[in-house]
C-alpha positions in Angstrom: 0.0 0.1 0.2 2.9 2.8 0.8 4.4 1.4 -2.9 1.2 2.4 -4.5 0.9 5.2 -2.6 3.9 6.6 -3.3 4.4 5.2 -7.1 1.3 6.0 -8.6 1.5 9.9 -9.0 -1.9 11.1 -11.2 -3.6 8.1 -10.2 -1.6 5.6 -12.4 -1.5 2.1 -12.2 0.9 0.1 -10.6 2.0 -3.5 -11.6 2.3 -5.9 -8.6 5.6 -7.3 -10.3 6.9 -3.5 -10.0 6.2 -3.5 -6.4 7.3 -6.8 -6.0 10.8 -5.9 -7.7 11.1 -2.9 -5.1 10.5 -4.7 -1.9 11.6 -7.8 -2.1 8.3 -9.0 -1.8 6.9 -12.4 -3.7 4.6 -11.6 -6.3 1.8 -14.0 -5.8 2.1 -13.0 -2.1 1.1 -9.4 -3.3 -1.5 -11.1 -5.5 -3.2 -12.5 -2.5 -3.3 -9.1 -0.8 -4.5 -7.2 -3.8 -7.2 -9.1 -4.0 -8.3 -8.7 -0.3 -7.7 -5.1 -0.3 -9.6 -5.1 -3.8 -12.7 -6.9 -2.0 -11.8 -4.0 1.1 -12.6 -1.4 -2.0 -9.0 -0.1 -0.8 -7.6 -0.7 -4.0 -8.8 -0.8 -7.9 -7.6 -3.2 -10.1 -7.5 -1.6 -13.3 -6.9 -4.0 -16.3 -5.5 -4.0 -19.7 -2.5 -2.5 -21.2 -0.8 -0.7 -18.5 -2.9 -1.3 -15.7 -2.2 -2.3 -12.1 -3.5 -1.2 -9.0 -4.2 2.1 -7.4 -5.4 3.3 -3.9 -9.4 3.6 -4.4 -9.1 6.9 -2.3 -6.2 9.5 -1.4 -3.8 7.9 1.0 -4.3 10.5 3.5 -7.9 9.0 3.5 -7.1 5.2 4.4 -6.1 4.3 8.0 -3.5 1.7 9.2 -6.9 0.1 10.4 -8.8 -0.5 7.6 -5.6 -2.3 5.6 -4.9 -4.4 8.6 -9.1 -5.5 8.9 -8.7 -6.1 4.9 -5.8 -8.3 5.7 -6.3 -9.8 8.8 -9.6 -9.4 9.4 -11.5 -8.0 12.4 -8.8 -8.1 14.9 -9.6 -9.7 18.3 -6.2 -9.8 20.8 -8.1 -12.6 22.6 -11.3 -14.9 21.1 -13.7 -13.9 23.9 -13.2 -10.2 23.3 -14.9 -10.0 19.4 -17.1 -13.3 21.0 -18.0 -12.8 24.8 -20.7 -15.6 24.0 -18.3 -18.3 24.0 -17.2 -18.0 27.5 -19.8 -17.9 30.1 -18.0 -15.7 32.5 -17.1 -13.0 29.8 -19.6 -10.5 31.4 -18.0 -10.9 35.1 -13.7 -11.3 33.8 -11.6 -8.9 34.8 -9.3 -10.1 32.1 -11.5 -9.7 29.4 -12.1 -6.2 30.5 -8.6 -5.5 30.2 -8.3 -7.2 26.7 -11.0 -5.1 25.4 -9.7 -1.6 26.9 -6.2 -2.8 25.3 -8.1 -3.8 22.0 -9.8 -0.4 22.0 -6.8 1.8 22.6 -5.1 -0.7 19.8 -7.4 0.3 17.2 -7.6 3.8 18.2 -3.8 4.5 17.4 -4.0 2.3 14.1 -7.3 4.7 13.1 -5.2 7.5 13.7 -2.5 6.8 11.5 -2.8 7.3 7.5 -1.0 5.5 4.5 0.1 8.8 4.0 1.4 9.0 7.2 3.7 5.9 6.8 4.1 7.1 3.4 5.6 10.3 5.1 7.6 8.5 7.3 9.7 7.3 4.3 9.9 3.4 4.6 12.5 3.5 1.5 14.9 5.5 3.7 14.6 3.3 6.7 12.9 5.5 8.8 10.0 3.5 9.3 11.5 0.1 9.2 14.8 1.5 12.0 11.4 3.0 14.6 9.5 -0.2 14.2 12.6 -2.1 14.4 11.9 -4.3 11.2 15.1 -3.5 9.8 15.5 -7.1 8.6 12.0 -6.8 7.2 11.1 -7.3 3.3 11.7 -3.8 2.0 13.4 -2.1 4.1 17.4 -1.3 3.9 19.9 -3.7 5.3 21.5 -2.5 8.7 
């Protein structure tokens, strides 16, 4: 998504092959992600010559929460947080209350950051990778 935001000037589509080469990620893996992101209406698939993918909205209007929700499904740090009915003690469980509060905070933070924010952190320059402790991750520069 950051690569699409950074490389789709004027709404020009970006091929998954180009993203895979730039980021060192498998094209097949990107195809799976692109399908999920398209279903979530975060990206548009443009077919034909000169086709590829582009963001469905501007990068500042797409939150990290939306992206993770599209790729991973609705986040839940404990099964009982999303589905309290699975536990007969859920309504009286002090631990569940902590998990619910923690999940709410995580989702709030992810909702505060946009794709544009990530792009501005400069993943290509390693600022995001370094701040997140991801220097060995695909797409990040070597330490």
